[in-house]
Backbone as a ProteinNet text record, in pm:
[ID]
protein_1_A
[PRIMARY]
MVKELLFKIAKSPLMGGVVGTAFRFCSPVIPVKKVLQNREIIAFYHPKPSYQSHLIITPKRAIKSLRELSEEKFFGYFPAILSAADEISVNNPKFRENFTLIANGGPRQEVGQVHFHMFTNHKSVNDYDGRQPGEVVYRDENIRVIKHPEPNWDVHYLLLPEASEGEGSENRCLQAVLKSIDLLDEIEGIVNRGYRRCGSLRWERQRRCFMSLRGRR
[TERTIARY]
-3889.5	-3878.7	-4016.9	-4099.5	-4232.9	-4319.1	-4311	-4389.6	-4352.3	-4221.4	-4176.1	-4222.5	-4220.7	-4265.7	-4415.1	-4494.8	-4638.6	-4667.5	-4586.4	-4603.1	-4578.4	-4476.2	-4446.3	-4558.1	-4609.9	-4719.1	-4842.3	-4872	-4989	-4978.5	-4856.4	-4835.5	-4835.6	-4834.7	-4833	-4970.4	-4976.4	-5103.8	-5203.4	-5154.5	-5244.3	-5303.2	-5229.8	-5273.9	-5341.1	-5322.9	-5378	-5527.2	-5600.2	-5744.5	-5796	-5712.1	-5759.2	-5719.1	-5651.9	-5605.5	-5722.1	-5826	-5941.2	-6008.6	-6020.5	-6080.4	-5994.4	-5862.3	-5772.5	-5789.5	-5800.5	-5821	-5957.1	-6054	-6188.3	-6191.4	-6123.3	-6134.9	-6011.3	-5896.4	-5772.3	-5698.6	-5762.8	-5691.6	-5624.8	-5681	-5614.2	-5474.6	-5447.2	-5318	-5224.4	-5269.9	-5182.3	-5084.4	-4953.8	-4853	-4829.2	-4930.7	-4916.5	-4950.3	-4898.1	-4925.1	-5053.9	-5162.7	-5295.1	-5316.7	-5385.1	-5419.4	-5568.7	-5647.9	-5793.5	-5852.7	-5957.5	-6032.3	-6173.8	-6265.3	-6404.3	-6457.2	-6587.1	-6642.2	-6609.5	-6594.7	-6577	-6430.8	-6346	-6209.4	-6105.4	-5980.3	-5865.7	-5761.4	-5700.5	-5594.7	-5471.6	-5356.1	-5232.8	-5114.6	-5001.8	-4880.7	-4826.6	-4788.1	-4734	-4607	-4598	-4478.8	-4350.4	-4363.2	-4246.7	-4281.4	-4282.8	-4334.4	-4252.2	-4324.3	-4261.8	-4274.9	-4362.2	-4390	-4382.7	-4388.8	-4389	-4524	-4521.6	-4644.8	-4736.1	-4685.8	-4750.8	-4839.6	-4971.4	-5068.4	-5133.1	-5192.1	-5277.5	-5417.2	-5518.3	-5657.9	-5722.1	-5779	-5835.8	-5963.4	-6057.5	-6179.4	-6149.1	-6230.8	-6223.1	-6312.8	-6287.8	-6362.1	-6283.3	-6290.4	-6215.8	-6279.1	-6212.7	-6257.5	-6133.4	-6131.9	-6008.4	-5965	-6059.7	-6021.1	-6118.9	-6082.6	-6172.7	-6304.2	-6296.6	-6418.7	-6509.7	-6452.3	-6532.5	-6584.7	-6505.8	-6549	-6673.4	-6693.9	-6808.4	-6935.8	-6928.1	-7047.3	-7143	-7270.4	-7373.7	-7357.1	-7314.2	-7301.5	-7189.7	-7100.9	-6991.7	-7007.6	-7125.9	-7144.3	-7102.2	-7107.1	-7074.2	-6926.4	-6841.2	-6698.5	-6624.7	-6659.5	-6590.3	-6618.5	-6744.2	-6767.3	-6694.5	-6684.7	-6615	-6466.4	-6407.9	-6266.2	-6243.9	-6328.9	-6314.2	-6339.8	-6438.1	-6466.4	-6348.4	-6284.3	-6167.4	-6053.5	-6031.6	-5926.7	-5955.1	-6080.7	-6117	-6093.9	-6133.6	-6117.5	-5969.8	-5888.5	-5744.7	-5685.8	-5728.8	-5673.8	-5711.3	-5827.7	-5871.6	-5794.6	-5769.3	-5711.2	-5559.7	-5497.9	-5353.6	-5289.2	-5205.6	-5144.3	-5066.6	-5010.4	-4932.7	-5017.3	-5147.4	-5235.9	-5331.9	-5319.9	-5420.7	-5419.7	-5301.6	-5293.2	-5327.5	-5279.6	-5307.5	-5272.7	-5335.5	-5297.5	-5342.2	-5286.6	-5326.4	-5367.5	-5472.4	-5523.8	-5521.6	-5449.2	-5429.8	-5462.5	-5529.7	-5547.9	-5488.5	-5392.4	-5331	-5421.4	-5401.5	-5479.9	-5392.4	-5452	-5378.3	-5261.4	-5154.9	-5038.2	-4973.2	-4997.9	-4941.5	-5000.8	-5121.6	-5181.9	-5125	-5025.4	-4950.1	-5019.1	-5111	-5183.5	-5324.3	-5372.6	-5504.6	-5615.9	-5605.4	-5706.2	-5706.8	-5822.8	-5827.5	-5781.7	-5695.6	-5644.2	-5602.1	-5599.7	-5566.2	-5443.2	-5353.7	-5235.7	-5267.6	-5248.9	-5270.8	-5136.5	-5096.5	-4965.1	-4964.2	-4852.8	-4841.3	-4719.5	-4723.7	-4606	-4541.3	-4621.1	-4565.6	-4615.5	-4527.5	-4561.9	-4545.3	-4571.9	-4555	-4655.8	-4770.4	-4872.5	-4886	-4879.7	-4893.5	-5024	-5018.7	-5139.6	-5229.6	-5356.8	-5454.4	-5548.1	-5556.4	-5640.1	-5761.4	-5782	-5899.4	-5887.3	-5777.8	-5765.8	-5732.1	-5663.8	-5633.1	-5731.7	-5813.2	-5924.3	-5882.4	-5780.1	-5745	-5844.1	-5801.9	-5888	-5987	-6115.1	-6219	-6226.4	-6210.9	-6218.2	-6359.2	-6421.6	-6556.3	-6622.7	-6754.4	-6827.2	-6971.6	-7026	-7168.8	-7212.3	-7331.3	-7382.9	-7308	-7225.2	-7157.6	-7008.2	-6944.8	-6798.8	-6748.8	-6630.8	-6562.6	-6423	-6385.1	-6255	-6176.2	-6057.4	-5975.2	-5832.8	-5763.3	-5620	-5551.4	-5456.3	-5389.6	-5323.1	-5351.2	-5293.8	-5142.8	-5086.8	-4941.7	-4896.3	-4902	-4872.8	-4728.6	-4710.6	-4575	-4557	-4650	-4638.5	-4682.3	-4643.4	-4683.6	-4834.9	-4899.9	-5045.6	-5091.8	-5166.3	-5201.2	-5336.4	-5438.3	-5572.6	-5612.5	-5710.4	-5775.3	-5923.2	-5974.5	-6115.6	-6175.1	-6267.2	-6321.9	-6471.2	-6511.4	-6655	-6720.2	-6841.7	-6914.2	-6952.4	-6953.5	-6985.9	-7127.2	-7141.6	-7273.6	-7279	-7396.5	-7415.5	-7519.5	-7531.6	-7636.9	-7592.2	-7683.3	-7653.4	-7612.8	-7505.1	-7459.3	-7372	-7338.8	-7260.8	-7120	-7058.7	-6923.9	-6922.6	-7023.9	-7029.1	-7061.3	-7142.2	-7166.7	-7038.4	-6955.3	-6825.3	-6739.6	-6731.9	-6650.6	-6703.3	-6835.7	-6894.5	-6862.9	-6868.3	-6840.5	-6694.7	-6604.9	-6463.3	-6438.6	-6494.4	-6472.8	-6533.9	-6650	-6711.7	-6620.7	-6559.9	-6472.4	-6345.3	-6293.6	-6176.7	-6209	-6326.2	-6367.3	-6380.4	-6440.1	-6458.9	-6324.9	-6232.6	-6101.2	-6024.7	-6044.1	-5977	-6034.5	-6164.5	-6229.6	-6187.8	-6180	-6154.2	-6007.6	-5929.5	-5789.8	-5690.4	-5739.3	-5649	-5557.3	-5610.5	-5524.8	-5461.2	-5526.9	-5470	-5338.9	-5339.6	-5217.6	-5112	-5153	-5059.3	-5007.6	-5042.2	-4974.3	-5059.3	-5192.1	-5271.6	-5257.9	-5260.8	-5260.3	-5128.6	-5028.6	-4903.7	-4900.6	-4962.9	-4937.8	-5064.4	-5178.5	-5299.6	-5306.6	-5367.2	-5388.5	-5512.8	-5582.5	-5702.9	-5670.3	-5703.7	-5652.4	-5762	-5769.8	-5859	-5778.4	-5827.3	-5762.3	-5865.6	-5816.5	-5902.5	-6001.8	-6099.4	-6201	-6287.6	-6303.8	-6389	-6344.7	-6222.4	-6171.6	-6140.1	-6206.4	-6200.6	-6165.8	-6060	-6028	-5939.3	-5932.2	-5842.4	-5739.4	-5614.9	-5507.1	-5469.9	-5496.9	-5474.7	-5352	-5248.6	-5122.6	-5047	-4955.8	-4876.4	-4785.5	-4697.7	-4605.4	-4669.3	-4626.7	-4671.8	-4602.3
2238.1	2206.6	2205.5	2306.9	2315.8	2199.1	2165.2	2054.3	1922.9	1900.1	1775.7	1767	1879.3	1881.1	1849.4	1909.5	1883.7	1738.8	1682.7	1543	1450.8	1479.2	1399.1	1411.5	1531.6	1552.8	1473	1475.6	1405	1255.1	1201.9	1057.6	1016	1111.5	1076.9	1023.9	923.8	863.5	963.6	1062.9	1157.9	1259	1293.4	1400.1	1349.8	1221.9	1171.6	1192.8	1182.5	1194.4	1333.2	1434.9	1571.3	1620.4	1534.5	1577.7	1619.4	1535.6	1568.2	1697.2	1720	1843.8	1964.2	1947.6	2056.8	2095	1994.6	2025.8	2090.9	2055.6	2112.4	2261.3	2300.7	2438.2	2524.1	2460.4	2536.5	2514.5	2455.9	2422	2541.2	2663.7	2775.2	2805.4	2771.6	2808.2	2688.3	2569.3	2452	2453.8	2445.6	2464.6	2339.7	2303.9	2194.5	2248.8	2182.8	2224	2157.9	2234.4	2179.4	2160.3	2051	2021.5	2041.7	2006	2014.7	2016.1	2095.5	2087.1	2136.4	2081.5	2125.6	2107.4	2102.8	2093.3	1959.7	1852.7	1719	1676.6	1712.6	1657.1	1763.8	1726.3	1806.7	1712.8	1752.1	1673.8	1762	1705	1782.8	1690.2	1748.1	1669.6	1619.9	1492.7	1431.9	1507.3	1545.1	1619.9	1537.3	1403.3	1314.9	1201.7	1229.4	1133.8	1005.4	894.3	764.6	716.9	779.1	737.6	858.2	829.8	936.8	1008.4	1141.5	1222.4	1180	1187.7	1129.7	1233.1	1208.5	1296	1225.4	1305.7	1256.6	1313.6	1227.3	1272.1	1228	1322.6	1289.4	1368.8	1312.6	1388.2	1506.1	1609.3	1722.5	1695.1	1582.4	1543.7	1433.9	1430.1	1330.2	1192.6	1109	972.1	884.7	791.5	722	617.4	544	426.5	400.3	305.3	263.7	210.8	136.5	80.7	191.9	292.1	405.4	485.7	493.8	564.3	500.8	370.2	299.5	319	384.1	406.6	503.1	484.3	559.8	710.8	757.5	901.4	963.7	878.6	929	891.1	848.4	791.2	883.1	1013.7	1103.3	1116.7	1072.1	1100.7	1006.3	878.6	785.9	817.1	839.5	884.2	1013.9	1105.4	1232.7	1209.4	1111.6	1080	1024.3	929.9	872.8	978	1064.3	1171.2	1267.7	1297.6	1386.2	1324.8	1194.9	1126.9	1133.9	1112.7	1123.3	1264.7	1364.6	1504.1	1540.6	1496.6	1522.7	1458.6	1335.8	1264.9	1333.3	1395.3	1465.3	1595.5	1665.7	1799.4	1803.8	1694.2	1691.8	1590	1634	1542	1427.4	1448.7	1343.1	1219.7	1240.7	1131.2	1089.7	1150.9	1130.8	990.1	931.7	799	688.5	701.2	599.8	653.3	594.7	624.7	509.1	505.4	407.1	481.8	432.9	494	387	413.4	312.4	370.6	290.5	322.9	209.5	237.7	135.7	104.1	-16.3	-57.5	-103.9	-112.8	-159.5	-69.2	-123.9	-42.9	27.1	-22.1	45	184.6	204.7	337.9	414.8	496	560.3	683.4	741.6	860.1	817.1	864.9	826.8	900.6	912.7	977.2	901.8	854.1	780.8	871.4	818.3	897.1	802.3	853.8	774.7	833.2	743.9	782.7	767.6	873.5	871.1	896.5	804.3	818.9	748.6	761.5	704.9	614	526.7	447.6	370.5	294.6	212.4	69.6	-27.9	-166.9	-256	-204.6	-286.5	-400.2	-382.3	-486.1	-528.4	-658.6	-705	-656.3	-611.1	-570.4	-691.4	-667	-772.9	-724	-799.4	-756	-845.7	-940	-1024.6	-1142.4	-1153.1	-1262.3	-1393.9	-1387.4	-1508.4	-1517.4	-1622.9	-1623.2	-1632.6	-1711.7	-1731.4	-1821.9	-1880.1	-1969.8	-1888.3	-1914.5	-1840.6	-1891.2	-1799.7	-1832.7	-1807.6	-1702.1	-1665.9	-1580.7	-1596	-1514.5	-1499.8	-1379.6	-1356.6	-1252.4	-1195.2	-1102	-969.8	-943.7	-814.7	-818.6	-935.4	-937.7	-1078	-1081.8	-1207.9	-1199.5	-1300.2	-1305.6	-1419.4	-1389.9	-1492.3	-1485.4	-1597.7	-1596.3	-1532.7	-1443.2	-1373.4	-1475.4	-1467.4	-1565.9	-1555.3	-1438.1	-1419.9	-1352.5	-1424.5	-1361.4	-1315.6	-1199.6	-1153.4	-1133.4	-1191.7	-1197.2	-1336	-1377	-1506.8	-1519.2	-1412.9	-1407.1	-1300.9	-1339.6	-1243.2	-1280	-1202.3	-1219.7	-1097.4	-1116.1	-1005.2	-1006.1	-890.9	-874.5	-787.6	-842.9	-773.5	-750.9	-631.7	-601.2	-610	-662.3	-670.5	-529.9	-509.5	-377.1	-337.9	-214.5	-163.3	-15.1	32.4	173	233.6	364.7	432.7	484.7	552.6	615.5	511.5	538.8	449.7	335.4	327.6	214.4	211.8	329.1	332.6	280	318.5	272	122.5	72.2	-72.1	-147.5	-90	-148.7	-156.6	-48.7	-46.1	-143.9	-149.6	-241.8	-386.5	-418.8	-555	-592.5	-497.8	-522.9	-548.3	-465.9	-481.7	-612.2	-649.6	-777.4	-893.7	-884.4	-992.1	-1001.4	-888.2	-889.8	-967.3	-940.7	-1013.2	-1162	-1196.4	-1336.9	-1407	-1343.3	-1403.1	-1421	-1327.7	-1343.2	-1462.5	-1482.4	-1593.2	-1728.8	-1739.1	-1870.4	-1894.2	-1785.3	-1799.4	-1739.9	-1667.5	-1606.8	-1502	-1415.7	-1322.3	-1217.1	-1184.3	-1081.6	-1130.5	-1250.6	-1306.2	-1334.7	-1349.4	-1380.2	-1254.1	-1139.1	-1020.9	-909.9	-931.5	-827.2	-693.1	-694.6	-566.8	-491.8	-559.2	-489	-443.2	-518.5	-496.7	-479.1	-466	-453.2	-320.5	-321.7	-196	-205.7	-96.8	-88.3	-6.3	-57.8	2.4	16	134.2	157.1	209.2	187.1	240.8	307.1	375.5	446.5	353.8	412.1	339.7	252.1	292.6	221.8	77.2	44	-87.7	-81.7	-163.5	-149.5	-284.1	-288.7	-411.5	-382.5	-480.2	-469.6	-580.3	-544.4	-642.1	-657.9	-776.3	-803.5	-890.9	-841.8	-914.9	-901.6	-997.7	-992.9	-1114.4	-1112.2	-1222	-1322.8	-1446.8	-1548.9	-1530.3
-1482.1	-1340	-1273.3	-1303.3	-1244.2	-1289.9	-1420.5	-1474.3	-1406.9	-1389.9	-1327.9	-1182.7	-1112.7	-973.5	-965.1	-1052.3	-1053.6	-1088.7	-1179.3	-1218.9	-1100.2	-1021.9	-902.5	-799.4	-783.8	-688.9	-731.3	-861	-911.5	-888.4	-888.9	-870.7	-723.8	-632.5	-491.2	-449.9	-360.3	-320.6	-263.5	-191.2	-126	-222.4	-327.2	-417	-544.3	-578.5	-703.1	-717.8	-606.9	-611.6	-641.2	-632.9	-658.6	-798	-875.9	-1007.6	-1096.1	-1101.7	-1186.1	-1145.4	-1014.5	-965	-1002.1	-995.3	-1031.8	-1177.9	-1266	-1407.2	-1430.8	-1349.3	-1365.9	-1334.5	-1226.8	-1179.8	-1207	-1232.8	-1243.3	-1374.9	-1474.7	-1598.1	-1666.4	-1660.4	-1728.5	-1675.5	-1548.5	-1490.6	-1474	-1507.7	-1497.7	-1614.8	-1588.6	-1694.5	-1779.5	-1859.9	-1955.8	-2093.9	-2197.9	-2335.3	-2380.8	-2378.7	-2406.8	-2556.8	-2590.7	-2729.2	-2752.5	-2653.1	-2665.1	-2525.1	-2506.2	-2382.1	-2403.9	-2325.8	-2325	-2182.9	-2165.5	-2029.9	-1963.2	-2044.7	-1987.8	-1973.7	-2068.9	-2071	-2100	-2075.8	-2117.7	-2176.2	-2285.3	-2350.2	-2361	-2324.8	-2325	-2349.5	-2387.4	-2408.6	-2274.8	-2273	-2151	-2108.5	-1979.1	-1934.6	-1938.9	-1932.6	-1943.6	-2040.6	-2170.3	-2269.2	-2276.6	-2293.4	-2313.5	-2457	-2533.4	-2670.1	-2763.2	-2891	-2990.7	-2989.2	-2994.7	-2994.2	-2879.6	-2758.8	-2641	-2571.8	-2572.7	-2508.1	-2389.8	-2301.1	-2193.4	-2214.8	-2204.8	-2208.8	-2078.1	-2004.9	-1874.5	-1849.9	-1773.5	-1740.3	-1649.3	-1660.3	-1568.5	-1448.1	-1386.6	-1266.5	-1196.6	-1065.3	-989.6	-1010.5	-1092.6	-1120.6	-1109.5	-1016.8	-981.8	-1083.9	-1144.2	-1221.3	-1334.3	-1421.6	-1528.8	-1472.9	-1363.7	-1306.2	-1256	-1194.8	-1149.7	-1268.2	-1374.7	-1495.4	-1554.7	-1531.9	-1588.8	-1507.9	-1392.5	-1311.3	-1381.3	-1355.6	-1427.7	-1412.9	-1297	-1275.7	-1359.3	-1414.3	-1496.5	-1644.1	-1686.4	-1819.5	-1933.3	-1915	-2025.8	-2054.5	-1961.9	-1973.5	-2067.6	-2067	-2155.9	-2302.5	-2343.3	-2481.7	-2514.2	-2418.3	-2442.3	-2467.1	-2397.4	-2417.1	-2557.4	-2599.7	-2733.5	-2841.4	-2818.5	-2914.1	-2924.2	-2811.2	-2811.8	-2892.6	-2875.4	-2951.8	-3101.4	-3139.1	-3280.4	-3333.9	-3254.5	-3297.9	-3312.2	-3218.4	-3226.4	-3350.9	-3380.9	-3497.2	-3627.5	-3631.2	-3752.7	-3771.4	-3662.2	-3670.4	-3655.3	-3615.3	-3593	-3686	-3779.7	-3876.5	-3813.5	-3695.5	-3630.2	-3599.8	-3577.6	-3538.3	-3649.1	-3766	-3869.7	-3927.1	-3942.6	-4003.2	-3903.1	-3781.7	-3680.3	-3542.7	-3443.8	-3306.7	-3218.2	-3099.7	-2998.8	-2872.7	-2808.8	-2686	-2577.6	-2469.2	-2364.8	-2227.4	-2145.8	-2004.2	-1923.4	-1840.1	-1755.6	-1636.6	-1579.7	-1464.7	-1350.5	-1231.1	-1114.6	-1080.5	-1022	-985.2	-1102.9	-1225.4	-1343.3	-1360.6	-1307.3	-1309.2	-1190.5	-1216	-1108.6	-1051.3	-1125.8	-1079.3	-1039.1	-925.9	-877.3	-947.3	-1078.1	-1163.5	-1294.6	-1338.1	-1463.9	-1578.2	-1662.8	-1774.9	-1886.4	-2007.2	-2124.6	-2191.9	-2234.3	-2310.1	-2459	-2533.6	-2678	-2745.6	-2834.4	-2897.7	-3032.1	-3103.3	-3238.2	-3248.1	-3347.3	-3389.1	-3275.4	-3203.9	-3096.7	-3113.6	-3098.9	-3127.4	-3004.5	-2885.2	-2765.6	-2759.3	-2823.9	-2830.5	-2975.9	-3002.6	-3140.8	-3200.6	-3325.4	-3394.9	-3415.5	-3410.4	-3435.7	-3544.7	-3655.1	-3765.9	-3786.5	-3697.8	-3705.5	-3798.6	-3871.9	-3969.1	-3900.5	-3786.9	-3712.1	-3596.1	-3591	-3495.4	-3349.6	-3316.8	-3177	-3106.9	-2996.1	-2918.9	-2836.4	-2855.7	-2783.5	-2640.1	-2544.8	-2402.9	-2350.7	-2399.6	-2354.1	-2462	-2475.5	-2571.9	-2528	-2539.5	-2522	-2624	-2604.8	-2705.1	-2708.3	-2608.3	-2598.9	-2628.3	-2613.4	-2621.3	-2657	-2715.6	-2743.4	-2682.6	-2606.4	-2541.5	-2603.8	-2656.2	-2720.1	-2666.5	-2678.5	-2652.7	-2773.4	-2748	-2856.8	-2949.8	-3081.9	-3174.9	-3189.2	-3156.5	-3162.3	-3032.3	-2921.2	-2790.9	-2779.8	-2719.3	-2687.3	-2538	-2459.8	-2314.2	-2269.2	-2149.4	-2097.3	-2088.1	-2042.1	-2034.3	-2132.5	-2234.9	-2338.7	-2400	-2365.1	-2417.2	-2498.4	-2585.2	-2653.3	-2617	-2579.1	-2549.3	-2659.3	-2737	-2852.7	-2835.1	-2792.1	-2783.1	-2920.7	-2925.1	-3050.9	-3096.3	-3227.3	-3282.5	-3241.5	-3196.6	-3160.7	-3192.6	-3219.3	-3253.6	-3161.1	-3168.3	-3095.2	-2960.5	-2894.6	-2766.3	-2662.7	-2594	-2488.5	-2533.7	-2664	-2713.9	-2654.2	-2636	-2579.4	-2436.3	-2358.1	-2220.7	-2212.8	-2306.6	-2309.6	-2339.8	-2427	-2458	-2332.2	-2257	-2136.1	-2032.2	-2014.9	-1918.8	-1954.8	-2085.1	-2129.7	-2103.7	-2125.4	-2100.1	-1951.7	-1866	-1722.5	-1671.1	-1724.3	-1687.3	-1725.5	-1842.8	-1890.1	-1807.6	-1761.8	-1674.5	-1547	-1488.5	-1368.1	-1396.8	-1510.8	-1546.3	-1565.2	-1636.4	-1658	-1527.1	-1435.7	-1307.2	-1231.5	-1245.3	-1175.4	-1231.5	-1365	-1424.9	-1459.6	-1471.6	-1512.8	-1412.7	-1312.9	-1215.7	-1275.8	-1363.8	-1436.2	-1346.5	-1234.3	-1146.9	-1087.4	-1031.9	-973.7	-1079.8	-1205.2	-1312.7	-1381.6	-1328.8	-1377.7	-1435.3	-1450.4	-1514.6	-1444	-1313.8	-1242.4	-1260.3	-1310.8	-1342.2	-1486.5	-1574.3	-1716.9	-1800.4	-1738.2	-1818.3	-1891.5	-2008.1	-2081.2	-2167.5	-2177.1	-2258.4	-2380.9	-2497.6	-2619.7	-2724.7	-2784.5	-2897	-3014.1	-3135.4	-3253.2	-3343.2	-3442.9	-3536.2	-3602	-3668.2	-3742.8	-3651.8	-3527.3	-3432.7	-3408.1	-3444.7	-3407.6	-3258.5	-3182.9	-3037.5	-2976.4	-2902.4	-2831.2	-2712.4	-2624.8	-2511.8	-2520.9	-2504.6	-2497.1	-2351.2	-2297.1	-2156.6	-2144.4	-2077.5	-2081.3	-1950.2	-1923.8	-1802.3	-1791.7	-1693.9	-1669.4	-1574	-1585.5	-1492.4	-1357.1
[MASK]
+++++++++++++++++++++++++++++++++++++++++++++++++++++++++++++++++++++++++++++++++++++++++++++++++++++++++++++++++++++++++++++++++++++++++++++++++++++++++++++++++++++++++++++++++++++++++++++++++++++++++++++++++++++++++

């Protein structure tokens, strides 16, 4: 009962912005089943899971959205989220074989705090293994944008950041994805065609990194 009440409060427009601050200063007393936490993030089981082995990973700081997460003052948090997912997958048998990490955008993000859903064995987005090239919509040195070769939505793109290593590579990946979202909205009108309802950012094990952008017309 307490968990459900807190979940409803977190989803309210007025309280969503303080969720990150609450986890930063009050995490020891928040009644969630924690899986991992450090100075930057906290990971816990979703109080109302929609998927198998459903976790939430969120920064311990008030950050409203993916776009805000990409700002320079927050640069350490996105790598910390990906590192936490990797650590959980190594130490938890449920996630060892595979997992999916998703961040919803627009109205689909019901809590006013950026957070990632980590779960297993879900096929809502067609797997992409790179063997089918798809029609290239846009490409530069940082990212390749293609139409999904096997779409399961009316609007379905894949955004594939180019492989990069070294300090700051995760944030460059996020910046490239957000830039491509803006470009697709400009040339294809993806926002009006449903992205803000159905967009999701997805990473998988082995540093395979892509975004599946989808929605209804």
